[in-house]
ZADO-1210 file (C-alpha; in nm, 4 decimals, padded with zeros to 6 digits):
<atoms>
<atom x="07.1799" y="12.1105" z="08.0823" code="MET" pos="1"/>
<atom x="07.2690" y="12.0024" z="07.6885" code="GLY" pos="2"/>
<atom x="07.6161" y="11.9575" z="07.6507" code="ILE" pos="3"/>
<atom x="07.7941" y="11.9714" z="07.3130" code="ASP" pos="4"/>
<atom x="08.0641" y="11.6480" z="07.3266" code="TYR" pos="5"/>
<atom x="08.3074" y="11.8098" z="07.0760" code="VAL" pos="6"/>
<atom x="08.4756" y="11.4799" z="06.9678" code="HIS" pos="7"/>
<atom x="08.1776" y="11.3295" z="06.8490" code="GLY" pos="8"/>
<atom x="07.9427" y="11.0160" z="06.9314" code="TYR" pos="9"/>
<atom x="08.1096" y="10.7653" z="06.7141" code="THR" pos="10"/>
<atom x="08.2147" y="10.4297" z="06.6312" code="THR" pos="11"/>
<atom x="08.6421" y="10.6012" z="06.6057" code="ALA" pos="12"/>
<atom x="08.5629" y="10.8024" z="06.9541" code="GLU" pos="13"/>
<atom x="08.4003" y="10.4930" z="07.0970" code="THR" pos="14"/>
<atom x="08.7503" y="10.2817" z="07.0700" code="CYS" pos="15"/>
<atom x="08.9613" y="10.5952" z="07.1452" code="ARG" pos="16"/>
<atom x="08.7745" y="10.6307" z="07.4785" code="LEU" pos="17"/>
<atom x="08.8030" y="10.2847" z="07.5445" code="THR" pos="18"/>
<atom x="09.1628" y="10.2880" z="07.4106" code="ASP" pos="19"/>
<atom x="09.2407" y="10.5673" z="07.6638" code="GLN" pos="20"/>
<atom x="09.0561" y="10.3841" z="08.0001" code="ALA" pos="21"/>
<atom x="09.2666" y="10.0498" z="07.9128" code="GLY" pos="22"/>
<atom x="09.5933" y="10.1987" z="07.8604" code="THR" pos="23"/>
<atom x="09.5866" y="10.4685" z="08.1876" code="LEU" pos="24"/>
<atom x="09.4728" y="10.2250" z="08.4177" code="ALA" pos="25"/>
<atom x="09.7123" y="10.1382" z="08.6898" code="ASP" pos="26"/>
<atom x="09.7773" y="10.6114" z="08.6583" code="LEU" pos="27"/>
<atom x="09.4624" y="10.7313" z="08.6804" code="LEU" pos="28"/>
<atom x="09.2720" y="10.4912" z="08.8651" code="HIS" pos="29"/>
<atom x="09.5190" y="10.2620" z="09.1030" code="GLY" pos="30"/>
<atom x="09.4633" y="10.4130" z="09.4261" code="ASP" pos="31"/>
<atom x="09.1608" y="10.4951" z="09.4060" code="THR" pos="32"/>
<atom x="08.9193" y="10.2139" z="09.5804" code="GLN" pos="33"/>
<atom x="08.5708" y="10.1972" z="09.7486" code="TYR" pos="34"/>
<atom x="08.4984" y="09.9906" z="10.0732" code="GLU" pos="35"/>
<atom x="08.1665" y="09.6586" z="09.9621" code="PRO" pos="36"/>
<atom x="07.8581" y="09.7674" z="09.9913" code="GLY" pos="37"/>
<atom x="07.9407" y="10.1620" z="09.9755" code="SER" pos="38"/>
<atom x="07.7055" y="10.3790" z="09.7536" code="LYS" pos="39"/>
<atom x="07.9285" y="10.5622" z="09.4515" code="VAL" pos="40"/>
<atom x="07.7448" y="10.7861" z="09.1604" code="LEU" pos="41"/>
<atom x="07.9690" y="10.8098" z="08.8413" code="GLU" pos="42"/>
<atom x="07.8957" y="11.1631" z="08.6891" code="VAL" pos="43"/>
<atom x="07.8722" y="11.1509" z="08.3148" code="GLY" pos="44"/>
<atom x="07.9598" y="10.7613" z="08.2653" code="CYS" pos="45"/>
<atom x="08.0019" y="10.7715" z="07.9141" code="GLY" pos="46"/>
<atom x="08.0426" y="10.4552" z="07.7093" code="VAL" pos="47"/>
<atom x="08.1453" y="10.2715" z="08.0339" code="GLY" pos="48"/>
<atom x="08.5123" y="10.2914" z="07.9931" code="ALA" pos="49"/>
<atom x="08.5363" y="10.4181" z="08.3440" code="GLN" pos="50"/>
<atom x="08.2607" y="10.2282" z="08.4781" code="THR" pos="51"/>
<atom x="08.4758" y="09.9038" z="08.4676" code="VAL" pos="52"/>
<atom x="08.7192" y="10.0502" z="08.5983" code="GLN" pos="53"/>
<atom x="08.5013" y="10.1496" z="08.8998" code="LEU" pos="54"/>
<atom x="08.3132" y="09.8004" z="08.9674" code="VAL" pos="55"/>
<atom x="08.6382" y="09.6113" z="08.9091" code="THR" pos="56"/>
<atom x="08.8763" y="09.7123" z="09.2100" code="ARG" pos="57"/>
<atom x="08.6122" y="09.8044" z="09.4220" code="SER" pos="58"/>
<atom x="08.4391" y="09.4885" z="09.3832" code="PRO" pos="59"/>
<atom x="08.0661" y="09.5097" z="09.6143" code="GLY" pos="60"/>
<atom x="08.0046" y="09.8778" z="09.5440" code="ILE" pos="61"/>
<atom x="07.6308" y="09.9976" z="09.5093" code="ARG" pos="62"/>
<atom x="07.6462" y="10.2317" z="09.1772" code="LEU" pos="63"/>
<atom x="07.5351" y="10.4087" z="09.0023" code="THR" pos="64"/>
<atom x="07.5692" y="10.5776" z="08.6903" code="ALA" pos="65"/>
<atom x="07.4571" y="10.8903" z="08.5239" code="VAL" pos="66"/>
<atom x="07.5355" y="11.0097" z="08.1378" code="ASP" pos="67"/>
<atom x="07.3481" y="11.2631" z="07.9382" code="ILE" pos="68"/>
<atom x="07.3147" y="11.0633" z="07.5970" code="SER" pos="69"/>
<atom x="07.1000" y="10.7318" z="07.5783" code="GLU" pos="70"/>
<atom x="07.3265" y="10.6291" z="07.2746" code="GLU" pos="71"/>
<atom x="07.6787" y="10.6113" z="07.5320" code="SER" pos="72"/>
<atom x="07.4347" y="10.4192" z="07.8194" code="LEU" pos="73"/>
<atom x="07.3065" y="10.1089" z="07.5761" code="ALA" pos="74"/>
<atom x="07.7660" y="10.0925" z="07.4928" code="HIS" pos="75"/>
<atom x="07.8339" y="10.1042" z="07.8690" code="ALA" pos="76"/>
<atom x="07.5268" y="09.8773" z="07.9750" code="LYS" pos="77"/>
<atom x="07.6979" y="09.6076" z="07.7572" code="ALA" pos="78"/>
<atom x="08.0513" y="09.6044" z="07.8269" code="ARG" pos="79"/>
<atom x="07.9646" y="09.6829" z="08.2165" code="VAL" pos="80"/>
<atom x="07.7181" y="09.3095" z="08.1450" code="ALA" pos="81"/>
<atom x="08.0901" y="09.1639" z="07.9402" code="ALA" pos="82"/>
<atom x="08.3458" y="09.2731" z="08.1653" code="ALA" pos="83"/>
<atom x="08.2242" y="09.3008" z="08.5531" code="ALA" pos="84"/>
<atom x="07.8460" y="09.0490" z="08.4870" code="PRO" pos="85"/>
<atom x="07.8560" y="09.0005" z="08.8802" code="GLN" pos="86"/>
<atom x="07.8710" y="09.3768" z="08.9021" code="ALA" pos="87"/>
<atom x="07.6000" y="09.5850" z="09.1143" code="HIS" pos="88"/>
<atom x="07.4788" y="09.9319" z="08.8491" code="VAL" pos="89"/>
<atom x="07.1783" y="10.1276" z="08.8329" code="GLU" pos="90"/>
<atom x="07.1410" y="10.3548" z="08.5203" code="TRP" pos="91"/>
<atom x="07.0222" y="10.6446" z="08.4277" code="LEU" pos="92"/>
<atom x="06.9768" y="10.8695" z="08.2049" code="GLN" pos="93"/>
<atom x="06.9882" y="11.2321" z="08.3474" code="GLY" pos="94"/>
<atom x="07.1036" y="11.6121" z="08.3436" code="ASP" pos="95"/>
<atom x="07.3428" y="11.5973" z="08.6268" code="LEU" pos="96"/>
<atom x="07.1892" y="11.9703" z="08.7220" code="LEU" pos="97"/>
<atom x="06.9005" y="11.7822" z="08.8120" code="ALA" pos="98"/>
<atom x="06.8821" y="11.4459" z="08.9202" code="LEU" pos="99"/>
<atom x="06.6439" y="11.3213" z="09.1427" code="PRO" pos="100"/>
<atom x="06.7888" y="11.1581" z="09.4329" code="PHE" pos="101"/>
<atom x="06.7514" y="11.2464" z="09.7960" code="GLU" pos="102"/>
<atom x="07.0386" y="11.5280" z="09.9651" code="ASP" pos="103"/>
<atom x="07.2941" y="11.2652" z="10.1289" code="GLN" pos="104"/>
<atom x="07.2165" y="11.0152" z="09.9311" code="THR" pos="105"/>
<atom x="07.6148" y="10.8923" z="09.7948" code="PHE" pos="106"/>
<atom x="07.8631" y="10.7530" z="09.9573" code="ASP" pos="107"/>
<atom x="08.1789" y="10.9107" z="09.6772" code="HIS" pos="108"/>
<atom x="08.1318" y="11.0574" z="09.3893" code="LEU" pos="109"/>
<atom x="08.3274" y="11.0227" z="09.0551" code="PHE" pos="110"/>
<atom x="08.4093" y="11.2431" z="08.7923" code="VAL" pos="111"/>
<atom x="08.6065" y="11.1642" z="08.5049" code="CYS" pos="112"/>
<atom x="08.7269" y="11.3544" z="08.1820" code="PHE" pos="113"/>
<atom x="08.3475" y="11.5168" z="08.2095" code="VAL" pos="114"/>
<atom x="08.4237" y="11.9067" z="08.3941" code="LEU" pos="115"/>
<atom x="08.6044" y="11.9520" z="08.0670" code="GLU" pos="116"/>
<atom x="08.2641" y="11.9864" z="07.8253" code="HIS" pos="117"/>
<atom x="08.0625" y="12.1815" z="08.0622" code="LEU" pos="118"/>
<atom x="08.0095" y="12.6135" z="08.0672" code="PRO" pos="119"/>
<atom x="07.9792" y="12.6086" z="08.4102" code="GLN" pos="120"/>
<atom x="08.1761" y="12.3190" z="08.5965" code="PRO" pos="121"/>
<atom x="08.1872" y="12.4544" z="08.9679" code="ALA" pos="122"/>
<atom x="07.7932" y="12.5337" z="08.9223" code="GLU" pos="123"/>
<atom x="07.7846" y="12.1292" z="08.8537" code="ALA" pos="124"/>
<atom x="08.0475" y="11.9954" z="09.1450" code="LEU" pos="125"/>
<atom x="07.8205" y="12.1947" z="09.3840" code="ALA" pos="126"/>
<atom x="07.5225" y="12.0980" z="09.2668" code="SER" pos="127"/>
<atom x="07.6951" y="11.7617" z="09.3190" code="LEU" pos="128"/>
<atom x="07.7699" y="11.8089" z="09.6922" code="ARG" pos="129"/>
<atom x="07.4217" y="11.7938" z="09.8052" code="ARG" pos="130"/>
<atom x="07.4212" y="11.4259" z="09.6635" code="LEU" pos="131"/>
<atom x="07.7272" y="11.3025" z="09.9703" code="LEU" pos="132"/>
<atom x="07.6888" y="11.2530" z="10.2589" code="ARG" pos="133"/>
<atom x="07.9013" y="11.4058" z="10.5354" code="PRO" pos="134"/>
<atom x="08.2694" y="11.2735" z="10.5557" code="GLY" pos="135"/>
<atom x="08.1933" y="11.1712" z="10.1684" code="GLY" pos="136"/>
<atom x="08.3738" y="11.1805" z="09.9041" code="SER" pos="137"/>
<atom x="08.4301" y="11.2976" z="09.5552" code="ILE" pos="138"/>
<atom x="08.7371" y="11.2512" z="09.3008" code="THR" pos="139"/>
<atom x="08.7995" y="11.4392" z="08.9809" code="VAL" pos="140"/>
<atom x="08.9901" y="11.3322" z="08.7301" code="ILE" pos="141"/>
<atom x="09.0427" y="11.5575" z="08.3395" code="GLU" pos="142"/>
<atom x="09.3709" y="11.6330" z="08.1393" code="GLY" pos="143"/>
<atom x="09.5299" y="11.9570" z="08.0272" code="ASP" pos="144"/>
<atom x="09.5883" y="12.0001" z="07.7074" code="HIS" pos="145"/>
<atom x="09.8624" y="12.2600" z="07.7143" code="GLU" pos="146"/>
<atom x="10.0380" y="11.9693" z="07.9391" code="SER" pos="147"/>
<atom x="10.0977" y="11.8089" z="07.5388" code="ALA" pos="148"/>
<atom x="10.4719" y="11.8427" z="07.4130" code="PHE" pos="149"/>
<atom x="10.6387" y="11.6160" z="07.1900" code="PHE" pos="150"/>
<atom x="10.9686" y="11.5922" z="06.9954" code="HIS" pos="151"/>
<atom x="11.0494" y="11.6854" z="06.7410" code="PRO" pos="152"/>
<atom x="10.8997" y="11.9737" z="06.8076" code="ARG" pos="153"/>
<atom x="10.6233" y="12.1219" z="06.4694" code="SER" pos="154"/>
<atom x="10.3849" y="12.4090" z="06.4786" code="PRO" pos="155"/>
<atom x="10.2270" y="12.2978" z="06.2514" code="ALA" pos="156"/>
<atom x="10.1040" y="11.9976" z="06.4908" code="ALA" pos="157"/>
<atom x="10.0975" y="12.2116" z="06.8169" code="GLN" pos="158"/>
<atom x="09.8367" y="12.4451" z="06.5873" code="ARG" pos="159"/>
<atom x="09.6656" y="12.1050" z="06.4977" code="VAL" pos="160"/>
<atom x="09.5839" y="12.0398" z="06.8962" code="ILE" pos="161"/>
<atom x="09.4563" y="12.4704" z="06.9355" code="ASP" pos="162"/>
<atom x="09.2358" y="12.4048" z="06.7375" code="CYS" pos="163"/>
<atom x="09.0864" y="12.1262" z="06.9900" code="LEU" pos="164"/>
<atom x="09.1438" y="12.3584" z="07.2679" code="VAL" pos="165"/>
<atom x="09.0521" y="12.6374" z="07.0639" code="GLU" pos="166"/>
<atom x="08.6795" y="12.4214" z="06.9713" code="LEU" pos="167"/>
<atom x="08.6298" y="12.3044" z="07.2867" code="GLN" pos="168"/>
<atom x="08.5829" y="12.6418" z="07.4660" code="ALA" pos="169"/>
<atom x="08.3986" y="12.7893" z="07.1626" code="GLU" pos="170"/>
<atom x="08.1695" y="12.4492" z="07.2578" code="ALA" pos="171"/>
<atom x="08.1486" y="12.6278" z="07.6143" code="GLY" pos="172"/>
<atom x="08.4159" y="12.4153" z="07.8494" code="GLY" pos="173"/>
<atom x="08.6930" y="12.4227" z="07.8819" code="ASP" pos="174"/>
<atom x="09.0566" y="12.2009" z="07.7287" code="ALA" pos="175"/>
<atom x="09.2233" y="12.2879" z="08.0349" code="LEU" pos="176"/>
<atom x="09.0412" y="12.2395" z="08.3475" code="ILE" pos="177"/>
<atom x="09.2856" y="11.9900" z="08.4748" code="GLY" pos="178"/>
<atom x="09.5451" y="12.2683" z="08.6120" code="ARG" pos="179"/>
<atom x="09.2076" y="12.4419" z="08.7766" code="ARG" pos="180"/>
<atom x="09.0900" y="12.1324" z="08.9379" code="LEU" pos="181"/>
<atom x="09.1828" y="12.2302" z="09.3695" code="GLN" pos="182"/>
<atom x="09.0232" y="12.5227" z="09.3651" code="PRO" pos="183"/>
<atom x="08.7088" y="12.4632" z="09.1305" code="LEU" pos="184"/>
<atom x="08.6627" y="12.2217" z="09.4156" code="LEU" pos="185"/>
<atom x="08.7406" y="12.4603" z="09.6647" code="ALA" pos="186"/>
<atom x="08.4759" y="12.7152" z="09.5378" code="GLU" pos="187"/>
<atom x="08.1876" y="12.4052" z="09.5744" code="ALA" pos="188"/>
<atom x="08.2413" y="12.3823" z="09.8829" code="GLY" pos="189"/>
<atom x="08.4692" y="12.0553" z="09.9268" code="TYR" pos="190"/>
<atom x="08.7227" y="12.0657" z="10.2153" code="ASP" pos="191"/>
<atom x="09.0365" y="11.8719" z="10.2778" code="GLU" pos="192"/>
<atom x="09.1113" y="11.9518" z="09.8490" code="VAL" pos="193"/>
<atom x="09.3936" y="11.7265" z="09.7045" code="SER" pos="194"/>
<atom x="09.4962" y="11.7789" z="09.3187" code="ALA" pos="195"/>
<atom x="09.8100" y="11.5992" z="09.2018" code="ARG" pos="196"/>
<atom x="09.9875" y="11.5792" z="08.8403" code="PRO" pos="197"/>
<atom x="09.9636" y="11.1758" z="08.6651" code="ARG" pos="198"/>
<atom x="10.2259" y="11.2204" z="08.3810" code="THR" pos="199"/>
<atom x="10.2509" y="11.0259" z="08.0584" code="VAL" pos="200"/>
<atom x="10.5798" y="10.9823" z="07.8881" code="TYR" pos="201"/>
<atom x="10.5675" y="10.7934" z="07.6178" code="ALA" pos="202"/>
<atom x="10.8554" y="10.6559" z="07.3265" code="ASP" pos="203"/>
<atom x="10.9933" y="10.4139" z="07.1862" code="GLU" pos="204"/>
<atom x="11.1109" y="10.1700" z="07.5080" code="THR" pos="205"/>
<atom x="10.7414" y="10.2496" z="07.5979" code="LEU" pos="206"/>
<atom x="10.5768" y="10.0811" z="07.3022" code="PRO" pos="207"/>
<atom x="10.2817" y="09.9638" z="07.4644" code="HIS" pos="208"/>
<atom x="10.2340" y="10.4103" z="07.5610" code="LEU" pos="209"/>
<atom x="10.3607" y="10.4664" z="07.2375" code="VAL" pos="210"/>
<atom x="10.0617" y="10.3057" z="07.0489" code="ASP" pos="211"/>
<atom x="09.7817" y="10.2819" z="07.3325" code="GLY" pos="212"/>
<atom x="09.8513" y="10.6875" z="07.4429" code="PHE" pos="213"/>
<atom x="10.0609" y="10.8890" z="07.1875" code="THR" pos="214"/>
<atom x="09.8840" y="10.7507" z="06.8998" code="ARG" pos="215"/>
<atom x="09.5249" y="10.6129" z="07.0235" code="LYS" pos="216"/>
<atom x="09.4185" y="10.8173" z="07.2979" code="THR" pos="217"/>
<atom x="09.5780" y="11.1380" z="07.2119" code="PHE" pos="218"/>
<atom x="09.6264" y="11.1815" z="06.7590" code="ILE" pos="219"/>
<atom x="09.2958" y="11.0045" z="06.7784" code="ALA" pos="220"/>
<atom x="09.1097" y="11.2487" z="06.9786" code="MET" pos="221"/>
<atom x="09.2990" y="11.5584" z="06.7930" code="VAL" pos="222"/>
<atom x="09.1511" y="11.4101" z="06.4988" code="GLU" pos="223"/>
<atom x="08.8108" y="11.3878" z="06.5978" code="SER" pos="224"/>
<atom x="08.8079" y="11.7660" z="06.5692" code="VAL" pos="225"/>
<atom x="08.9083" y="11.7050" z="06.2226" code="ARG" pos="226"/>
<atom x="08.6580" y="11.8110" z="06.0041" code="GLU" pos="227"/>
<atom x="08.4977" y="12.1174" z="06.2696" code="ARG" pos="228"/>
<atom x="08.8521" y="12.2081" z="06.1718" code="SER" pos="229"/>
<atom x="08.8304" y="12.2448" z="05.8544" code="LEU" pos="230"/>
<atom x="08.4409" y="12.3994" z="05.8135" code="THR" pos="231"/>
<atom x="08.5088" y="12.6581" z="06.0782" code="ARG" pos="232"/>
<atom x="08.8784" y="12.7489" z="05.8336" code="GLY" pos="233"/>
<atom x="09.0905" y="12.7291" z="06.1600" code="LEU" pos="234"/>
<atom x="09.3187" y="12.4692" z="05.9353" code="ARG" pos="235"/>
<atom x="09.3412" y="12.3922" z="05.5079" code="THR" pos="236"/>
<atom x="09.2642" y="12.0407" z="05.4638" code="GLU" pos="237"/>
<atom x="09.7188" y="12.0527" z="05.3480" code="ALA" pos="238"/>
<atom x="09.7766" y="12.2491" z="05.7369" code="GLN" pos="239"/>
<atom x="09.6259" y="11.9668" z="05.8739" code="TRP" pos="240"/>
<atom x="09.7520" y="11.6818" z="05.7053" code="GLU" pos="241"/>
<atom x="10.0873" y="11.8087" z="05.7618" code="GLN" pos="242"/>
<atom x="09.9944" y="11.9422" z="06.1209" code="GLY" pos="243"/>
<atom x="09.8985" y="11.4671" z="06.1762" code="ILE" pos="244"/>
<atom x="10.2289" y="11.4015" z="06.0343" code="ARG" pos="245"/>
<atom x="10.4350" y="11.6402" z="06.2347" code="ASP" pos="246"/>
<atom x="10.1902" y="11.4780" z="06.5014" code="LEU" pos="247"/>
<atom x="10.2856" y="11.1142" z="06.4802" code="GLU" pos="248"/>
<atom x="10.6110" y="11.1823" z="06.4319" code="ARG" pos="249"/>
<atom x="10.6238" y="11.1525" z="06.7347" code="ALA" pos="250"/>
<atom x="10.5091" y="10.8206" z="06.7838" code="ALA" pos="251"/>
<atom x="10.7925" y="10.7144" z="06.5580" code="GLU" pos="252"/>
<atom x="11.1319" y="10.6050" z="06.6905" code="PRO" pos="253"/>
<atom x="11.3413" y="10.8765" z="06.7898" code="GLY" pos="254"/>
<atom x="10.9498" y="11.0561" z="06.9604" code="GLY" pos="255"/>
<atom x="10.8453" y="11.1106" z="07.2813" code="THR" pos="256"/>
<atom x="10.5112" y="11.1984" z="07.4071" code="PHE" pos="257"/>
<atom x="10.4363" y="11.3947" z="07.7301" code="HIS" pos="258"/>
<atom x="10.0896" y="11.4597" z="07.9216" code="TYR" pos="259"/>
<atom x="09.9633" y="11.5565" z="08.2166" code="THR" pos="260"/>
<atom x="09.6586" y="11.4691" z="08.4183" code="PHE" pos="261"/>
<atom x="09.5350" y="11.6394" z="08.7255" code="PHE" pos="262"/>
<atom x="09.3217" y="11.3859" z="08.9583" code="LYS" pos="263"/>
<atom x="09.1804" y="11.5519" z="09.2768" code="ALA" pos="264"/>
<atom x="08.9902" y="11.4071" z="09.5325" code="VAL" pos="265"/>
<atom x="08.7658" y="11.6761" z="09.8028" code="GLY" pos="266"/>
<atom x="08.5688" y="11.5931" z="10.0915" code="ILE" pos="267"/>
<atom x="08.2559" y="11.6702" z="10.2346" code="LYS" pos="268"/>
<atom x="08.2440" y="11.8237" z="10.6042" code="ALA" pos="269"/>
<atom x="08.1325" y="11.5888" z="10.8184" code="ALA" pos="270"/>
<atom x="07.8371" y="11.6972" z="11.0486" code="ASP" pos="271"/>
<atom x="07.8552" y="11.4002" z="11.2602" code="THR" pos="272"/>
<atom x="08.0339" y="11.0731" z="11.2584" code="GLY" pos="273"/>
<atom x="08.3990" y="11.0200" z="11.0369" code="GLY" pos="274"/>
<atom x="08.4590" y="11.0433" z="10.6771" code="ALA" pos="275"/>
<atom x="08.4028" y="10.6836" z="10.5096" code="GLY" pos="276"/>
<atom x="08.6972" y="10.4602" z="10.3387" code="SER" pos="277"/>
<atom x="08.8427" y="10.6251" z="10.0632" code="TRP" pos="278"/>
<atom x="09.2069" y="10.6550" z="09.8257" code="SER" pos="279"/>
<atom x="09.2120" y="10.8704" z="09.6068" code="GLY" pos="280"/>
</atoms>
């Protein structure tokens, strides 16, 4: 299944993903630990920013990391080799709807910032379910771009964010998918689904979040669709620059920024035996 990654495969995007993972590590991963020896599948590992979090927070797991991009996998391998050389990771380039694994191969599935890019996320979740052993868990993390609000308010800034939402929809994805995680997982056949918000708030008293999230994660993400937005005629160059300037005011003294991620965990109902050790 081809994916139009709206942010692009660029050096700037690799840096953005790295900044995002580091800044949000505790917020998104702090309560996810897998038991040593368990077999974990990370679907859509990208450049390995989240992979590093998995193998360092759950040492001893047997991780398989899959991505459709060969270039991203190369980045991921190098990143994990540098950060966690003792980690047990197998790498695979492949389509998440046609993964070459036997049924019930894995104890846990981890899917982070992937569903937002898929035209049929429920189908993808249902396809992955066959790979999970009875009693195993799936953890899914996604954002919701309409949860972004900021001070000072600015229609021009809001419109450049809307460009990202619109372009992702045109590419077959859903930039607002975080709010849908619970029904999506339930529809795909997972049980005991629990979804909770993970909120980021940044102001001048939290400079690490202003820099790491407001500037280097969110504004950088919006900037990644600049050329597409101009080419599509969604904004003029002057309108785009004004919107970004206004959005950057949220990262200046007196500005504030808010965004909500959603993290959901589900279980594959056990036919025999109990669920493994997990949290999410």
